[in-house]
ZATOR-754108 format. One line per 8 residues: number of its first residue (from 1); for each residue y, z, x of C-alpha. Coordinates in nm, 3 decimals. Layout:
// residues N
NUM) Y,Z,X  ...
***
This chain:
// residues 303
1) 0.000,0.000,0.000  0.345,-0.089,0.141  0.552,0.201,0.264  0.838,0.310,0.038  1.163,0.331,0.231  1.435,0.595,0.189  1.667,0.527,-0.103  2.041,0.492,-0.075
9) 2.300,0.377,0.174  2.285,0.407,0.551  2.417,0.232,0.856  2.174,0.092,1.109  2.272,0.060,1.474  2.174,-0.266,1.639  2.066,-0.301,2.000  2.407,-0.457,2.070
17) 2.578,-0.134,1.959  2.727,-0.266,1.635  2.657,-0.107,1.297  2.545,-0.273,0.974  2.579,-0.133,0.622  2.248,-0.125,0.433  2.133,0.002,0.095  1.788,0.037,-0.060
25) 1.729,0.078,-0.434  1.424,0.085,-0.656  1.066,0.194,-0.608  0.737,0.010,-0.612  0.487,-0.174,-0.400  0.693,-0.494,-0.373  0.950,-0.494,-0.093  1.239,-0.740,-0.114
33) 1.508,-0.795,0.150  1.812,-1.002,0.050  2.043,-1.213,0.267  2.390,-1.286,0.136  2.583,-1.609,0.147  2.910,-1.712,0.300  2.880,-1.714,0.592  3.095,-1.404,0.593
41) 3.025,-1.309,0.231  2.895,-0.972,0.118  2.583,-0.817,-0.030  2.756,-0.746,-0.362  2.587,-1.024,-0.561  2.268,-0.820,-0.513  2.411,-0.490,-0.646  2.202,-0.491,-0.963
49) 1.881,-0.638,-0.820  1.716,-0.296,-0.803  1.791,-0.226,-1.169  1.708,-0.577,-1.287  1.374,-0.586,-1.103  1.272,-0.225,-1.171  1.016,-0.319,-1.436  0.837,-0.535,-1.180
57) 0.801,-0.249,-0.929  1.038,-0.391,-0.667  1.221,-0.204,-0.394  1.532,-0.398,-0.293  1.707,-0.368,0.043  2.038,-0.542,0.111  2.290,-0.540,0.391  2.612,-0.692,0.515
65) 2.570,-0.915,0.818  2.778,-0.866,1.132  3.137,-0.969,1.065  3.105,-0.910,0.690  3.306,-0.660,0.491  3.100,-0.339,0.492  2.958,-0.383,0.844  3.120,-0.391,1.187
73) 3.353,-0.682,1.252  3.382,-0.787,1.616  3.702,-0.939,1.746  3.622,-1.306,1.699  3.939,-1.412,1.878  3.747,-1.313,2.192  3.565,-1.627,2.313  3.278,-1.417,2.447
81) 3.217,-1.270,2.101  3.230,-1.615,1.942  2.979,-1.746,2.194  2.746,-1.448,2.159  2.749,-1.395,1.782  2.864,-1.709,1.601  2.538,-1.901,1.607  2.229,-1.921,1.387
89) 2.003,-1.771,1.653  2.206,-1.449,1.658  2.200,-1.406,1.279  1.832,-1.494,1.264  1.737,-1.230,1.518  1.968,-0.987,1.337  1.746,-1.027,1.027  1.443,-0.935,1.235
97) 1.616,-0.631,1.382  1.721,-0.512,1.035  1.363,-0.560,0.914  1.238,-0.333,1.191  1.512,-0.075,1.132  1.424,-0.059,0.761  1.050,-0.047,0.827  0.969,-0.361,0.628
105) 0.653,-0.565,0.671  0.451,-0.787,0.438  0.776,-0.822,0.245  0.960,-1.084,0.040  1.275,-1.238,0.185  1.544,-1.382,-0.043  1.826,-1.591,0.097  2.123,-1.697,-0.117
113) 2.315,-2.006,0.004  2.391,-1.941,0.376  2.136,-1.661,0.351  1.886,-1.934,0.261  1.951,-2.102,0.596  1.857,-1.776,0.766  1.557,-1.729,0.535  1.419,-2.074,0.625
121) 1.472,-2.006,0.994  1.310,-1.664,0.959  1.004,-1.807,0.785  0.964,-2.060,1.066  0.998,-1.805,1.348  0.881,-1.473,1.202  0.668,-1.586,0.909  0.384,-1.349,0.999
129) 0.587,-1.063,0.847  0.643,-1.235,0.513  0.458,-1.197,0.187  0.676,-1.456,0.022  1.002,-1.648,0.054  1.278,-1.705,-0.202  1.543,-1.970,-0.147  1.825,-1.920,-0.394
137) 2.058,-2.221,-0.411  1.987,-2.352,-0.061  1.832,-2.677,0.056  1.686,-2.759,0.399  1.980,-2.956,0.539  2.355,-2.997,0.504  2.377,-3.376,0.503  2.255,-3.400,0.143
145) 2.487,-3.115,0.043  2.790,-3.296,0.188  2.702,-3.617,0.003  2.649,-3.423,-0.320  2.968,-3.219,-0.302  3.175,-3.533,-0.243  3.005,-3.703,-0.537  3.089,-3.401,-0.754
153) 3.452,-3.420,-0.649  3.473,-3.789,-0.734  3.321,-3.724,-1.077  3.554,-3.435,-1.159  3.886,-3.575,-1.045  4.082,-3.896,-1.066  4.099,-4.131,-0.769  4.458,-4.015,-0.706
161) 4.355,-3.649,-0.702  4.066,-3.717,-0.465  4.298,-3.911,-0.235  4.549,-3.624,-0.249  4.279,-3.374,-0.148  4.156,-3.597,0.132  4.511,-3.632,0.268  4.559,-3.254,0.263
169) 4.233,-3.217,0.452  4.332,-3.480,0.707  4.661,-3.296,0.758  4.484,-2.954,0.763  4.723,-2.856,0.483  4.472,-2.630,0.311  4.739,-2.400,0.166  4.908,-2.674,-0.036
177) 4.937,-2.524,-0.389  4.804,-2.830,-0.573  4.516,-2.866,-0.330  4.428,-2.496,-0.371  4.431,-2.539,-0.751  4.198,-2.839,-0.736  3.953,-2.654,-0.508  3.962,-2.362,-0.752
185) 3.867,-2.597,-1.037  3.567,-2.719,-0.838  3.466,-2.361,-0.765  3.489,-2.244,-1.123  3.271,-2.531,-1.242  3.004,-2.543,-0.974  3.007,-2.218,-0.776  3.038,-2.005,-1.089
193) 2.966,-2.212,-1.397  3.031,-1.932,-1.647  3.369,-1.778,-1.712  3.469,-1.548,-1.425  3.140,-1.361,-1.372  3.183,-1.288,-1.002  3.266,-0.945,-0.851  3.635,-0.887,-0.788
201) 3.836,-0.688,-0.532  4.206,-0.623,-0.506  4.202,-0.784,-0.161  3.985,-1.052,-0.002  3.658,-0.924,0.143  3.555,-1.255,0.299  3.470,-1.247,0.669  3.707,-1.538,0.725
209) 3.649,-1.592,1.100  3.273,-1.620,1.041  3.319,-1.845,0.737  3.569,-2.075,0.906  3.353,-2.115,1.216  3.032,-2.204,1.033  3.160,-2.367,0.712  3.520,-2.478,0.746
217) 3.821,-2.405,0.527  3.649,-2.404,0.187  3.317,-2.482,0.019  3.406,-2.846,-0.023  3.508,-2.922,0.336  3.198,-2.891,0.553  3.337,-2.932,0.903  3.211,-2.614,1.071
225) 2.926,-2.559,1.315  2.670,-2.548,1.034  2.728,-2.910,0.926  2.455,-3.048,1.153  2.187,-2.797,1.052  1.878,-2.984,0.935  1.521,-2.860,0.881  1.388,-3.163,0.697
233) 1.036,-3.230,0.817  0.970,-2.866,0.910  0.899,-2.720,0.566  0.525,-2.786,0.584  0.512,-2.519,0.854  0.605,-2.256,0.592  0.278,-2.156,0.430  0.374,-1.834,0.248
241) 0.438,-1.862,-0.128  0.791,-1.993,-0.173  1.017,-1.977,-0.478  1.296,-2.233,-0.500  1.562,-2.143,-0.755  1.873,-2.350,-0.824  2.145,-2.358,-1.086  2.137,-2.649,-1.324
249) 2.507,-2.717,-1.257  2.567,-2.632,-0.895  2.679,-2.759,-0.556  2.332,-2.813,-0.408  2.160,-3.144,-0.499  1.863,-3.094,-0.730  1.705,-3.411,-0.594  1.670,-3.230,-0.261
257) 1.530,-2.924,-0.438  1.258,-3.134,-0.600  1.176,-3.301,-0.269  1.140,-2.959,-0.104  0.908,-2.841,-0.381  0.685,-3.141,-0.314  0.684,-3.082,0.063  0.629,-2.706,0.071
265) 0.255,-2.630,0.067  0.276,-2.333,-0.172  0.594,-2.347,-0.377  0.739,-2.307,-0.724  1.067,-2.465,-0.835  1.288,-2.314,-1.105  1.617,-2.450,-1.240  1.836,-2.182,-1.400
273) 2.010,-2.340,-1.701  2.383,-2.296,-1.765  2.432,-2.172,-1.409  2.614,-2.278,-1.096  2.561,-2.179,-0.734  2.581,-1.811,-0.829  2.283,-1.820,-1.066  2.227,-1.444,-1.072
281) 2.580,-1.399,-1.205  2.595,-1.697,-1.441  2.261,-1.653,-1.618  2.103,-1.325,-1.504  1.843,-1.300,-1.782  1.682,-1.628,-1.688  1.729,-1.577,-1.313  1.563,-1.236,-1.297
289) 1.282,-1.330,-1.536  1.185,-1.619,-1.312  1.219,-1.417,-0.993  1.026,-1.122,-1.135  0.743,-1.346,-1.250  0.718,-1.503,-0.905  0.706,-1.166,-0.728  0.441,-1.041,-0.970
297) 0.230,-1.355,-0.949  0.223,-1.347,-0.570  0.142,-0.976,-0.566  -0.142,-1.012,-0.814  -0.285,-1.316,-0.638  -0.206,-1.571,-0.909  -0.030,-1.786,-0.648
***
């Protein structure tokens, strides 16, 4: 029987000396570790996972990655810190160190968006520790995402508006009021498809240096270091049961999701209706029912 970890909030100290905020909720034989999006986002989209998955006997652990709001934030103006920490390998090995610190093994790993990048990389490098993998709104490459997000923009806006946005981007004028308003429209339709369901703060909690380095200036301008990430052709190496869950109205291309489901040896694909990229916020009843069923089916040997 898997070991039950201490409940509540604690900081873990990494081998590099930095501290990460962690929290564990829920009891049961199923252990789930969640990886938040961004990059530079926070764990807060997982706040109610323990309560929502309680009936399935799931213990949920979540944490803020280095540079994110509740954890330590190195000085990323220091080129040595950027070189050392702002790369996929660092964040991947950070997941493994957190796993050890929390005493997890034979566990489920859920990655949301950017967290899905790390979850795929973890399954490829450290898959022996996994009981199952959940990719929530993340595909296996960024090329198809970039094509899809540009197609979405062209469908939503007039040719003049698209040209206006492209000019602002060429000029790096990302604070132009009209440009900001157009990006917000895209976000409210495809990142969060329902009316304002996302958590709110009085100030921004985004780890902007991390986000800008990996992503770019916003979700619709993929010019950061992550743009060339591509794991197409590697999915067949992931043999643990894998759950692919996507919003029916989101930024990630569903054609890529269906391709991944066909390529992964042991996978299940679910499309959350009436939901954008933040499925767990847009349509939580459907999202958690599907996730809970997957966790239960793997645990009971049905898949």
